[in-house]
C-alpha positions as CSV (number, residue, x, y, z in Angstrom):
1,M,24.2,-12.7,8.6
2,V,20.3,-13.4,7.5
3,G,19.7,-10.0,8.6
4,L,22.0,-8.0,6.6
5,M,20.9,-9.8,3.4
6,R,17.6,-9.1,4.6
7,A,18.9,-5.1,5.0
8,L,20.6,-5.0,1.9
9,L,17.8,-6.6,-0.4
10,V,15.5,-4.1,1.3
11,I,17.9,-1.1,0.3
12,F,18.2,-2.9,-3.1
13,M,14.6,-2.4,-3.4
14,A,14.1,0.9,-2.3
15,A,16.7,2.4,-4.5
16,G,15.6,0.6,-7.5
17,A,12.4,2.4,-7.0
18,A,14.2,5.7,-6.3
19,L,16.0,5.8,-9.4
20,Q,12.7,5.9,-11.8
21,P,13.7,8.3,-14.4
22,A,11.5,11.4,-14.5
23,S,8.9,11.4,-17.7
24,A,8.8,13.3,-20.7
25,D,5.8,15.0,-21.5
26,D,3.5,15.6,-24.5
27,Y,2.1,19.1,-25.5
28,N,-0.9,19.4,-27.8
29,V,0.2,22.5,-30.0
30,G,-2.4,25.3,-29.4
31,D,-3.9,22.7,-27.0
32,S,-7.8,22.2,-28.2
33,Q,-7.5,24.5,-30.9
34,G,-4.8,23.0,-32.2
35,W,-2.0,23.8,-35.0
36,T,-4.3,26.3,-37.4
37,T,-5.0,30.0,-37.8
38,G,-5.8,32.6,-35.4
39,V,-4.2,31.1,-32.0
40,D,-1.2,33.1,-30.8
41,Y,1.9,30.5,-30.2
42,T,3.9,32.8,-28.7
43,T,1.8,33.2,-25.5
44,W,0.5,29.2,-25.7
45,V,4.5,28.4,-25.5
46,S,5.2,31.2,-23.3
47,D,4.8,29.7,-19.9
48,K,6.0,26.3,-20.8
49,T,9.1,24.5,-20.1
50,F,10.5,22.0,-23.1
51,K,12.8,19.2,-21.9
52,V,14.4,16.7,-24.1
53,G,12.2,13.9,-24.4
54,D,9.4,15.9,-24.4
55,K,7.1,15.5,-27.6
56,L,5.2,18.2,-29.7
57,V,2.2,17.2,-30.9
58,F,0.5,18.8,-34.2
59,K,-3.1,18.4,-34.6
60,Y,-4.6,20.0,-37.8
61,G,-6.3,20.1,-41.0
62,G,-5.7,19.8,-44.6
63,L,-5.0,22.9,-45.2
64,H,-2.1,23.2,-43.3
65,S,1.5,22.0,-42.5
66,A,3.9,21.6,-39.9
67,D,7.2,22.5,-41.2
68,E,10.9,22.6,-39.3
69,V,12.4,25.0,-40.7
70,S,15.5,27.2,-40.2
71,K,15.7,30.3,-38.0
72,S,16.3,32.6,-40.8
73,D,13.3,30.7,-42.7
74,Y,11.2,30.9,-39.7
75,D,12.2,34.6,-39.5
76,S,11.3,34.8,-43.4
77,C,8.4,32.9,-43.6
78,T,9.9,30.4,-45.9
79,S,8.8,26.8,-46.4
80,G,10.9,25.9,-49.5
81,N,14.5,24.8,-47.2
82,A,12.3,22.8,-45.1
83,I,14.6,20.4,-42.8
84,Q,11.0,18.5,-42.0
85,S,7.5,19.2,-44.0
86,H,4.7,16.9,-42.8
87,S,1.2,16.8,-43.9
88,D,-0.8,14.1,-42.5
89,G,-3.0,16.1,-39.8
90,S,-1.6,14.5,-36.5
91,T,2.4,15.1,-36.2
92,T,4.6,14.5,-33.6
93,I,8.3,15.7,-33.1
94,K,10.0,14.3,-30.6
95,L,12.6,17.1,-28.8
96,T,16.2,15.2,-28.7
97,E,18.4,17.7,-27.8
98,A,18.7,21.1,-26.1
99,G,18.2,24.2,-28.8
100,T,15.7,26.1,-30.5
101,R,14.0,24.1,-33.1
102,Y,11.1,26.4,-35.5
103,F,8.0,25.4,-36.9
104,I,5.3,26.8,-39.7
105,C,2.9,26.4,-41.7
106,G,4.2,25.9,-45.2
107,T,0.8,27.3,-46.7
108,P,0.8,30.4,-48.2
109,G,0.3,33.5,-46.0
110,H,-0.6,31.0,-43.0
111,C,3.0,31.3,-41.4
112,D,2.8,35.5,-42.2
113,G,-0.7,35.7,-40.0
114,G,1.2,34.3,-37.1
115,M,0.9,30.3,-37.7
116,K,4.7,29.7,-36.4
117,L,6.3,28.4,-33.7
118,A,9.5,28.2,-31.9
119,V,10.6,26.1,-29.0
120,T,13.4,26.1,-26.7
121,T,14.4,22.8,-25.4
122,V,16.6,22.5,-22.3
123,A,18.5,19.8,-20.8
124,A,17.0,17.4,-18.9
125,S,18.9,18.3,-15.8
126,S,18.1,22.0,-16.5
127,P,15.0,22.9,-14.3
128,G,13.2,26.4,-14.5
129,S,14.5,27.6,-18.0
130,P,11.5,29.1,-20.3
131,S,10.7,28.4,-23.9
132,T,10.0,30.9,-26.2
133,G,7.7,31.1,-29.2
134,G,6.4,32.4,-32.4
135,S,2.8,32.7,-32.3
136,G,-1.0,29.3,-29.7
137,S,-2.7,29.4,-26.3
138,G,-3.0,26.8,-23.4
139,T,-0.7,25.6,-20.8
140,S,-0.8,21.9,-20.6
141,P,1.0,18.5,-21.2
142,T,-0.7,15.8,-22.7
143,S,0.0,12.0,-23.5
144,G,0.2,9.9,-26.6
145,G,2.0,10.1,-30.2
146,S,4.6,8.7,-32.2
147,S,8.1,10.3,-32.5
148,N,9.6,11.7,-35.7
149,S,12.6,14.2,-35.5
150,P,16.2,14.9,-37.1
151,P,18.5,16.5,-34.7
152,S,17.3,20.1,-33.7
153,T,18.8,23.4,-34.7
154,T,19.9,25.3,-32.4
155,G,19.0,29.1,-31.8
156,S,19.6,32.0,-29.5
157,P,19.0,31.4,-25.7
158,S,15.4,32.1,-24.5
159,P,15.0,35.4,-22.2
160,P,14.4,35.1,-18.6
161,G,10.8,34.0,-16.7
162,A,9.0,31.6,-16.0
163,S,8.6,28.1,-16.1
164,G,6.1,26.2,-17.3
165,G,7.1,22.1,-17.4
166,K,5.6,19.7,-15.6
167,N,8.6,17.8,-14.1
168,A,11.6,19.1,-12.8
169,A,14.1,16.7,-13.5
170,G,17.9,16.3,-11.8
171,V,21.0,14.7,-12.0
172,G,21.2,12.5,-14.8
173,G,17.0,12.9,-15.6
174,F,16.3,11.8,-11.7
175,R,14.7,13.9,-9.2
176,G,16.7,15.7,-6.9
177,G,14.7,14.0,-4.0
178,D,15.1,10.5,-5.4
179,L,18.9,11.4,-5.2
180,G,18.6,12.1,-1.8
181,V,16.9,8.9,-1.1
182,L,19.0,6.7,-2.5
183,V,21.8,8.5,-0.7
184,G,20.0,8.0,2.7
185,L,19.4,4.2,2.2
186,I,23.4,3.9,1.4
187,G,23.9,5.5,4.5
188,L,21.5,3.3,6.3
189,G,22.9,0.0,4.8
190,L,26.5,1.0,5.3
191,A,25.5,1.8,9.1
192,V,23.6,-1.8,9.4
193,M,26.9,-3.5,7.8
194,G,29.2,-1.9,9.9
């Protein structure tokens, strides 16, 4: 009986460790250049896969803003009907659901000059789907930042291509290998009991 209790304790401890959720990533928009003019944000976003729970971190100077807009306002570079408008120089947007969200700089001429970003977010359980973008450059996620975002606006799906995300989450936000370990541990526990 004591041996069975120890075996079950080991199984539950290992199962708890195996079920750590996949982590979200924070992305500095434009990497070291930040949110500014003269950055190709289409290239910046092209090799990334944004997942629900990830965050976009906009760092910018006083002449800029980070305005979330509809697709039609993104296409026409209109910020008058912005869903959200930020001008504090450091804005973090949490990607709360799958779909495409659109961001522009509200300063006249900046969006027309390429300061616009379209980000397609995939569900945490959908590995390998690419994102599409507006205009920055760079590749790696970063850490830190607070969140502030409304529900996302949906747009057209992104075209096929290479994924750029760091973590490929599996069922329920857990990596597939972790679930395999859990199933193996449950099988081991049943074998010990039976």
